[in-house]
Structure formats: structure tokens, C-alpha cells
C-alpha positions as CSV (number, residue, x, y, z in Angstrom):
1,M,0.1,-0.1,0.0
2,S,1.4,3.5,-1.0
3,K,2.2,6.0,1.7
4,F,-0.6,8.4,0.4
5,L,-3.2,5.5,0.5
6,K,-2.1,4.6,4.0
7,R,-2.7,8.3,5.2
8,F,-5.8,8.4,3.5
9,V,-7.2,5.3,4.9
10,A,-6.2,6.4,8.4
11,Y,-8.0,9.7,7.8
12,I,-11.2,8.0,6.5
13,I,-11.3,5.7,9.6
14,D,-10.6,8.5,12.1
15,I,-13.1,10.8,10.7
16,A,-15.8,7.9,10.5
17,I,-15.2,7.3,14.3
18,I,-15.7,11.0,15.1
19,S,-18.7,11.4,12.9
20,I,-20.4,8.3,14.3
21,V,-19.8,9.3,17.9
22,V,-20.9,13.0,17.5
23,T,-23.9,12.0,15.4
24,L,-25.2,9.4,18.1
25,L,-24.6,11.9,20.8
26,T,-26.4,14.8,19.1
27,S,-29.3,12.6,18.0
28,N,-30.2,12.6,21.7
29,N,-32.7,15.2,22.7
30,K,-31.3,15.2,26.3
31,I,-27.7,16.2,25.0
32,N,-28.8,18.3,21.9
33,F,-31.9,20.6,22.7
34,Q,-31.8,21.8,19.2
35,Y,-32.3,18.4,17.6
36,N,-35.9,18.5,16.8
37,N,-35.8,21.9,15.1
38,Y,-32.7,20.8,13.1
39,Q,-34.6,17.8,11.8
40,K,-37.7,20.1,11.0
41,Y,-35.7,22.6,9.1
42,Y,-33.5,19.9,7.3
43,K,-36.6,18.0,6.1
44,E,-38.0,21.3,4.7
45,Y,-34.6,22.1,3.1
46,N,-34.6,18.5,1.3
47,E,-38.0,19.0,0.1
48,I,-37.4,22.6,-1.4
49,S,-34.1,21.5,-2.8
50,T,-35.8,18.7,-4.7
51,K,-38.4,21.1,-6.1
52,Y,-35.5,23.4,-7.0
53,T,-33.5,20.7,-8.9
54,K,-36.6,19.6,-10.7
55,T,-37.5,23.2,-11.8
56,L,-34.0,23.6,-13.1
57,D,-34.3,20.4,-15.1
58,K,-37.7,21.5,-16.5
59,Q,-36.2,24.8,-17.4
60,S,-33.3,22.9,-19.1
61,K,-35.6,20.8,-21.3
62,L,-37.6,23.8,-22.0
63,E,-34.5,25.5,-23.6
64,K,-34.0,22.4,-25.6
65,K,-37.5,22.4,-27.0
66,Y,-37.5,25.9,-27.8
67,K,-33.9,25.5,-29.6
68,N,-35.4,22.6,-31.6
69,K,-38.5,24.5,-32.4
70,K,-40.9,22.1,-30.7
71,I,-42.7,24.9,-28.9
72,S,-43.9,28.3,-29.9
73,E,-42.1,31.4,-28.5
74,S,-45.1,32.7,-26.6
75,K,-45.4,29.3,-24.7
76,Y,-41.5,29.3,-24.2
77,N,-41.6,32.8,-22.6
78,K,-44.7,31.9,-20.5
79,N,-43.0,28.7,-19.1
80,K,-39.6,30.4,-18.7
81,N,-41.1,33.2,-16.6
82,E,-42.8,30.9,-14.4
83,Y,-39.8,28.7,-13.9
84,N,-37.7,31.6,-13.1
85,K,-40.2,33.0,-10.6
86,N,-40.1,29.5,-9.0
87,I,-36.4,29.3,-9.0
88,K,-36.0,32.6,-7.4
89,T,-38.5,31.7,-4.6
90,Y,-36.7,28.3,-4.0
91,E,-33.4,30.0,-3.8
92,S,-34.8,32.4,-1.3
93,K,-36.1,29.7,0.8
94,I,-33.0,27.5,0.6
95,K,-30.8,30.5,2.0
96,I,-33.3,31.1,4.8
97,L,-33.4,27.2,5.7
98,Q,-29.5,26.9,5.4
99,Y,-29.4,29.8,8.0
100,K,-32.0,28.2,10.3
101,I,-30.2,24.7,10.1
102,M,-26.8,26.3,11.0
103,R,-28.4,28.2,13.8
104,N,-29.6,24.9,15.1
105,S,-26.5,23.1,14.6
106,V,-24.6,25.0,17.4
107,V,-24.5,21.8,19.7
108,Y,-23.5,19.5,16.8
109,Y,-20.7,21.6,15.7
110,S,-19.6,22.5,19.1
111,L,-19.3,18.8,20.0
112,Y,-17.6,18.1,16.6
113,I,-14.9,20.6,17.1
114,A,-14.4,19.4,20.8
115,F,-14.1,15.8,19.6
116,I,-11.7,16.7,16.8
117,L,-9.4,18.5,19.2
118,A,-9.8,15.9,21.9
119,Y,-9.2,12.9,19.6
120,F,-6.4,14.3,17.4
121,G,-5.0,16.3,20.1
122,I,-5.2,14.8,23.5
123,F,-5.9,11.1,22.5
124,Q,-3.2,11.3,19.8
125,Y,-0.6,13.0,22.1
126,S,-1.4,10.2,24.8
127,F,-0.7,7.4,22.4
128,N,2.6,8.6,20.9
129,G,1.3,10.3,17.9
130,Q,-1.2,7.7,16.9
131,T,-5.0,7.6,16.5
132,L,-7.0,4.2,16.0
133,G,-6.7,4.8,12.1
134,K,-3.0,5.6,12.2
135,R,-2.4,2.5,14.4
136,L,-4.2,0.3,11.9
137,M,-2.2,1.7,9.2
138,K,1.1,1.7,11.1
139,I,2.0,5.2,10.9
140,K,2.4,8.0,13.5
141,I,2.9,11.6,13.7
142,V,6.3,12.8,14.9
143,S,8.1,16.3,15.3
144,N,10.0,17.5,12.2
145,N,12.7,19.2,14.0
146,N,13.9,16.4,16.3
147,K,12.1,18.1,19.2
148,D,9.5,16.5,21.4
149,L,6.1,16.3,19.9
150,T,3.7,18.6,21.8
151,I,0.1,18.5,22.2
152,W,0.0,22.2,21.0
153,R,1.4,21.1,17.7
154,L,-1.1,18.3,17.2
155,L,-3.9,20.7,18.1
156,L,-2.6,23.3,15.6
157,R,-2.2,20.6,13.0
158,S,-5.8,19.3,13.5
159,F,-7.2,22.9,13.4
160,I,-5.9,23.3,9.9
161,L,-6.3,19.8,8.5
162,Y,-9.9,19.6,9.4
163,N,-10.9,23.1,8.6
164,L,-12.1,23.8,12.3
165,W,-11.8,27.4,11.5
166,I,-14.6,27.3,9.0
167,Y,-17.1,26.0,11.6
168,I,-16.1,28.5,14.2
169,V,-16.4,31.4,11.9
170,G,-19.7,29.9,10.5
171,L,-21.2,29.7,13.9
172,I,-20.1,33.3,14.7
173,L,-21.5,34.7,11.5
174,V,-24.8,32.9,11.8
175,Y,-25.4,35.1,15.0
176,T,-24.1,38.3,13.7
177,I,-25.5,38.8,10.1
178,N,-28.6,38.2,8.1
179,S,-29.5,34.9,6.2
180,S,-28.7,36.3,2.8
181,S,-25.4,37.7,3.9
182,Y,-24.7,34.5,5.8
183,Y,-25.3,32.3,2.6
184,T,-22.8,34.4,0.7
185,S,-20.1,34.4,3.3
186,Y,-20.4,30.8,4.3
187,S,-20.3,29.9,0.6
188,L,-17.0,31.8,0.3
189,L,-15.7,30.2,3.5
190,N,-16.4,26.7,2.0
191,N,-14.7,27.5,-1.1
192,V,-11.6,28.7,0.5
193,G,-11.7,25.6,2.7
194,S,-12.0,23.5,-0.3
195,I,-8.9,25.2,-2.0
196,L,-6.9,24.6,1.2
197,Q,-7.8,20.9,1.2
198,I,-6.8,20.6,-2.4
199,I,-3.5,22.3,-1.5
200,I,-3.0,19.8,1.4
201,V,-3.6,16.8,-0.7
202,M,-1.3,18.0,-3.6
203,M,1.4,18.8,-1.1
204,V,1.4,15.4,0.5
205,I,1.3,13.7,-3.0
206,M,4.1,15.8,-4.5
207,N,6.3,16.4,-1.5
208,K,9.0,13.8,-1.2
209,N,8.4,13.8,2.6
210,N,4.7,13.6,2.1
211,R,4.1,16.7,4.3
212,G,1.1,18.8,3.8
213,L,0.5,22.5,4.7
214,H,-0.7,21.4,8.2
215,D,2.6,19.6,8.8
216,Y,4.7,22.5,7.8
217,V,2.7,24.9,10.1
218,A,2.8,22.5,12.9
219,S,6.4,21.3,12.3
220,T,5.3,17.7,12.0
221,K,5.6,14.9,9.7
222,I,4.3,11.2,9.2
223,E,6.5,8.3,10.1
224,F,5.9,5.0,8.5
225,I,6.5,2.4,11.0
226,D,6.9,-0.6,8.6
227,N,9.5,1.4,6.6
228,N,11.5,2.2,9.5
229,I,11.6,-1.4,10.8
230,K,12.9,-2.7,7.4
231,E,15.4,0.1,7.3
232,E,16.8,-0.9,10.7
233,I,16.8,-4.6,9.8
234,T,18.7,-3.7,6.6
235,E,21.2,-1.6,8.4
236,A,21.6,-4.3,11.0
237,E,22.3,-7.0,8.3
238,I,24.9,-4.6,6.6
239,V,26.7,-4.1,10.1
240,E,26.6,-7.9,10.7
241,K,28.1,-8.8,7.3
242,G,30.6,-6.2,7.6
């Protein structure tokens, strides 16, 4: 298995663990007092999104029919105006519902952030730079400058790698700006976060030391335990033969 694939599998395992635990906890009304409202708005959001998608599809088919001269111009204009009106209505509702969903996700994201930092910070530090996923893939995080691996380095690394800043800023924005401004701002945040994730992945793939942006900022690197063992055995054999 390649080094990148090992890191990717470990990442998937660890994120799956966090997501399952947080979802189970926040699905309990006693823990998450926002759960019922969240479910209500999320259901409405899915319904409106479905209608929105269907209307866009109808609009696309209408354009093709008109282009192929299968409908008259008057009928085309009438249907187009109706679809455009519905699309604007749906877009407005989607923005409001996304705003309401986020306002009722404070408990979820607060727990998610806390668990990410606890698992990839405290837990990983306690187990010598390893999480459950990393242990299974036989890799671990170590310091890149021959100094002791500190919990603060692991916390900083996790903060960048898992885009925790997006959730924190998003939670602040949802209580300080209106729904329309929030939609635009949060979309921008997500785009920036996606670009950073792409940069991290490309750096890990292309860098000879497999270090991403988060590793450079936190002065860490991934150590592949299998490779180290093989290298030690090889060196020992050379010494013995010599």
C-alpha cells in the first residue's frame, strides 16, 4: 500500500469514528436541545431542494425544446417566466433554511470541534502520535525538527487539516449577520476551505517527505513504522555482514 493511501485510509477511519460518535450523541434530545428543530428545517430544506432541482431540469428541457423549435415562442416565454419565478422563490427559501439549520447546529458543531481536538490532540498525544486509524495503518505523527512532539503542535495541525476554523467562523456569522449575507459568506468560506484541502492533498502527494500544509505549520511529519523497521533490519544486516 502506498504512503498516500495509508494516510488516506487512516484519515477516513478516524473521521468515521468522530462522525459516528458525534452523530449518536447529538441525536439524543437530552444532549442536543436543538435536534428537533434541526430535523424540521433539514426536512424542509430537502423538500425545497428537490423542487428546485426539478425546476432547473424542467427549465433545461424547455430551452432544448425551444431551440429545436418544438414549442412556440409565446409558450416558451410563459413557461420560462414561471420557472424563473419559482427558481428565485426556492433560492430564497434555501438561503433562509440553511441559515436556520446552522443556527440549530450549534450543539452539533461545538461537540464536533471538541471531539476533533480531543481525539487528534489529547488522545493522539497520549498514544505517541497515533490514533486508531494511524495504528491500523502503522503510521504515526512525529516532530519534524527532532524536538518532542507537543500537544499544541497536534492541536494546531488538526485545526488546519480539518478546517475547524470554518465551523467556528460559521457559528459566529450565523448570529451576527442576516440569512442572505450568511449564505454568501459561508459559501465563500467553504470555497476557501476546499482550496486549502486541495493544496494539502497536492502537497502530500508531490512532496518527497509527504508533508502537507498542516505539517509545515505545526512542524510535524508522518512516520511510516513498517519502513523504519525494514530500514533498521537492513542496516543491522549490513553491519553484521561487515
